[in-house]
PLY file of the C-alpha trace (Angstrom):
ply
format ascii 1.0
element vertex 233
property float x
property float y
property float z
element edge 232
property int vertex1
property int vertex2
end_header
136.24 98.24 80.26
139.00 98.35 82.91
140.16 94.91 84.39
138.48 95.45 87.71
135.16 96.21 85.85
132.79 93.18 85.96
130.48 93.02 82.82
127.06 93.85 83.21
124.78 90.95 83.63
121.18 91.00 81.72
118.48 90.67 84.01
117.16 87.40 84.35
112.90 86.71 83.66
111.26 87.13 87.27
108.34 84.69 88.18
105.11 86.28 87.85
103.85 85.30 91.31
100.35 83.27 91.17
97.29 83.87 93.40
97.59 81.67 96.76
95.24 80.59 99.52
97.40 82.05 102.18
94.71 84.91 103.24
92.05 82.55 102.96
93.44 80.10 105.20
94.99 83.10 107.71
91.53 83.96 108.25
90.20 80.17 108.70
92.91 79.97 111.81
91.23 83.23 113.11
87.94 81.49 113.14
86.78 83.95 110.42
84.94 81.27 107.93
83.45 81.21 105.41
85.68 83.72 103.36
84.52 84.76 99.93
86.39 86.44 96.99
84.57 88.97 94.38
85.89 90.34 91.22
83.93 92.00 87.83
84.75 91.70 84.46
83.58 94.71 81.61
84.32 97.69 83.04
85.86 99.02 79.97
83.69 98.13 77.11
81.13 100.41 75.15
78.35 97.81 75.15
77.19 94.73 77.60
76.93 94.41 81.30
79.21 94.75 84.13
79.56 91.34 85.30
80.36 90.56 89.11
80.99 87.06 90.83
81.68 85.76 94.45
83.19 82.77 95.03
83.60 80.61 98.23
86.15 78.08 98.06
86.39 75.01 99.49
89.62 74.91 101.26
89.96 71.20 100.89
89.66 71.44 96.88
91.31 74.44 95.53
91.63 74.20 91.81
95.00 74.44 90.72
96.15 77.14 87.82
93.75 80.01 89.69
95.08 82.99 87.96
94.13 86.84 86.72
91.76 85.57 83.78
93.45 88.06 81.93
96.70 85.32 82.16
94.52 82.80 81.09
94.07 81.50 77.51
90.18 81.48 76.74
90.60 77.54 76.94
91.95 77.38 79.97
89.45 80.05 82.03
86.66 77.20 80.76
88.49 74.67 82.16
89.02 76.51 85.46
85.36 77.78 85.18
83.84 74.48 85.37
86.45 73.21 88.32
85.51 76.26 90.44
81.43 75.96 89.96
81.85 72.01 90.85
83.33 72.58 94.26
82.90 76.03 95.43
79.93 78.51 96.52
79.11 80.59 93.34
77.20 83.64 93.11
77.06 86.28 89.70
75.48 89.57 89.33
75.11 92.29 86.22
74.87 95.84 86.45
73.29 96.66 83.20
74.56 99.45 80.68
71.31 101.58 81.98
72.21 101.76 85.49
76.00 102.22 84.17
74.60 105.34 82.25
72.96 106.16 85.49
75.09 105.74 88.27
78.73 105.70 86.02
80.80 102.63 86.05
82.54 102.79 89.25
79.71 102.79 91.19
77.38 100.69 89.07
80.54 97.82 89.59
80.88 98.42 93.38
76.77 97.44 93.03
77.06 94.72 91.20
80.25 93.12 93.39
77.94 93.68 96.83
74.46 92.04 95.16
76.99 89.24 94.00
78.05 88.62 97.53
74.66 88.84 98.95
73.50 85.97 96.42
75.97 83.58 97.97
74.14 80.68 99.22
75.81 81.44 102.53
76.86 84.39 104.14
80.50 85.33 104.10
82.44 86.28 107.46
85.04 88.09 105.44
85.09 89.41 101.99
88.49 90.14 99.60
87.53 92.65 96.22
90.03 93.37 93.69
90.90 96.76 93.71
90.93 99.89 95.79
87.40 100.29 97.04
85.37 98.52 99.55
81.98 97.04 99.22
78.97 97.59 101.04
78.38 94.12 102.66
77.28 93.07 106.01
80.86 91.52 106.67
84.23 92.53 107.24
86.09 93.75 103.49
89.09 93.89 102.78
90.17 95.59 99.00
92.96 94.33 97.87
95.12 96.21 94.70
96.07 93.51 92.52
93.84 90.63 94.24
92.98 88.97 91.29
96.88 87.95 90.82
97.58 87.38 94.61
94.08 86.15 96.71
93.05 82.61 94.88
89.08 83.21 95.71
89.51 86.64 93.70
91.02 85.05 90.93
88.48 82.44 90.93
85.83 84.98 91.14
87.75 86.64 88.16
87.51 83.46 86.37
83.84 82.96 86.55
83.23 86.73 86.11
84.98 86.72 82.33
83.61 83.63 81.68
79.73 84.70 81.98
80.10 87.63 80.47
81.91 86.29 77.16
79.54 83.42 77.13
76.70 86.53 77.42
78.91 88.50 74.89
78.73 85.64 72.47
75.14 85.44 72.73
74.48 88.94 71.61
76.58 88.54 68.99
74.00 86.03 67.56
71.15 88.73 68.67
72.80 91.72 66.82
74.70 90.45 64.02
77.33 92.86 62.26
78.78 94.32 65.49
81.22 91.65 66.12
80.19 91.42 69.80
81.45 87.48 70.16
84.89 88.35 69.09
85.64 91.84 70.82
83.39 91.30 73.47
81.83 95.12 73.14
85.34 96.47 73.79
87.03 99.73 71.82
88.28 98.07 68.65
88.51 99.22 65.13
85.86 96.77 64.32
83.52 97.85 66.92
83.73 101.75 65.66
83.30 100.34 62.29
79.67 98.52 63.64
78.55 101.87 65.52
79.57 104.05 62.80
77.53 101.76 59.81
74.59 100.67 62.49
74.21 102.62 65.17
74.42 101.97 68.68
72.09 99.07 70.37
69.95 98.85 73.43
73.05 96.84 74.90
75.79 99.63 74.25
76.77 102.25 76.91
75.22 105.69 76.26
77.17 107.77 78.53
80.63 106.40 76.78
81.74 109.11 74.26
82.18 107.11 71.67
78.60 105.67 71.90
77.50 109.30 72.67
79.01 110.60 69.42
77.29 107.75 67.21
74.01 108.67 69.09
74.54 112.38 67.92
75.05 111.44 64.40
72.08 109.92 64.23
70.32 112.70 65.59
72.21 115.10 63.17
71.02 112.58 60.42
67.27 112.34 61.79
67.22 116.45 61.67
68.40 116.82 58.22
66.20 114.10 56.50
63.31 116.45 58.71
64.44 119.14 56.73
64.64 117.76 53.63
61.03 116.45 53.62
59.36 118.53 55.21
57.35 121.63 53.20
58.76 125.17 53.46
0 1
1 2
2 3
3 4
4 5
5 6
6 7
7 8
8 9
9 10
10 11
11 12
12 13
13 14
14 15
15 16
16 17
17 18
18 19
19 20
20 21
21 22
22 23
23 24
24 25
25 26
26 27
27 28
28 29
29 30
30 31
31 32
32 33
33 34
34 35
35 36
36 37
37 38
38 39
39 40
40 41
41 42
42 43
43 44
44 45
45 46
46 47
47 48
48 49
49 50
50 51
51 52
52 53
53 54
54 55
55 56
56 57
57 58
58 59
59 60
60 61
61 62
62 63
63 64
64 65
65 66
66 67
67 68
68 69
69 70
70 71
71 72
72 73
73 74
74 75
75 76
76 77
77 78
78 79
79 80
80 81
81 82
82 83
83 84
84 85
85 86
86 87
87 88
88 89
89 90
90 91
91 92
92 93
93 94
94 95
95 96
96 97
97 98
98 99
99 100
100 101
101 102
102 103
103 104
104 105
105 106
106 107
107 108
108 109
109 110
110 111
111 112
112 113
113 114
114 115
115 116
116 117
117 118
118 119
119 120
120 121
121 122
122 123
123 124
124 125
125 126
126 127
127 128
128 129
129 130
130 131
131 132
132 133
133 134
134 135
135 136
136 137
137 138
138 139
139 140
140 141
141 142
142 143
143 144
144 145
145 146
146 147
147 148
148 149
149 150
150 151
151 152
152 153
153 154
154 155
155 156
156 157
157 158
158 159
159 160
160 161
161 162
162 163
163 164
164 165
165 166
166 167
167 168
168 169
169 170
170 171
171 172
172 173
173 174
174 175
175 176
176 177
177 178
178 179
179 180
180 181
181 182
182 183
183 184
184 185
185 186
186 187
187 188
188 189
189 190
190 191
191 192
192 193
193 194
194 195
195 196
196 197
197 198
198 199
199 200
200 201
201 202
202 203
203 204
204 205
205 206
206 207
207 208
208 209
209 210
210 211
211 212
212 213
213 214
214 215
215 216
216 217
217 218
218 219
219 220
220 221
221 222
222 223
223 224
224 225
225 226
226 227
227 228
228 229
229 230
230 231
231 232
């Protein structure tokens, strides 16, 4: 290294931006209120519904610590869930596996998001939705990519949707022992694949998802083999 060259500096860790109430407050100043945020949980799992939530935060009581639910611990999500439900207008909607199999996961998710918005106790005049796709609602709608990490009301909705779905999957775990729903929440993990091989799919599995379809195909093949074995020639 020459005397004129400066040693390269190690990059400093950049602070991850937190969701703010800036967009909602801007809408309020323009006379647009109520403003809702909506998000969903459970697009990727092999089992269980996709759960959507819509939240209208109280401008005077925005909970501290709101963030994308994926960046929060389960314990922190539970605390924030209680604070959101205590102060905000909240609605939840679900698209069951049958709708997901019929419509595909994207359309089912958008349907659930729109249903959550229409289920709010008051009608919003503007809706922020996480992702690229706007939803079919009777008011202005703005899609925000990465919105659960940028917009406070979307972050609140992501927390409500995640906590609601996790609680539901825990109940399904108790109703269907052996699958481990209460641990993996229906996602594609080795424990879940092993349970599908051992026990086969439940009524809560998404039959259009390839691992579940494969398990169903294996069960059908076993049934055919059994029928051939017991039927007289």
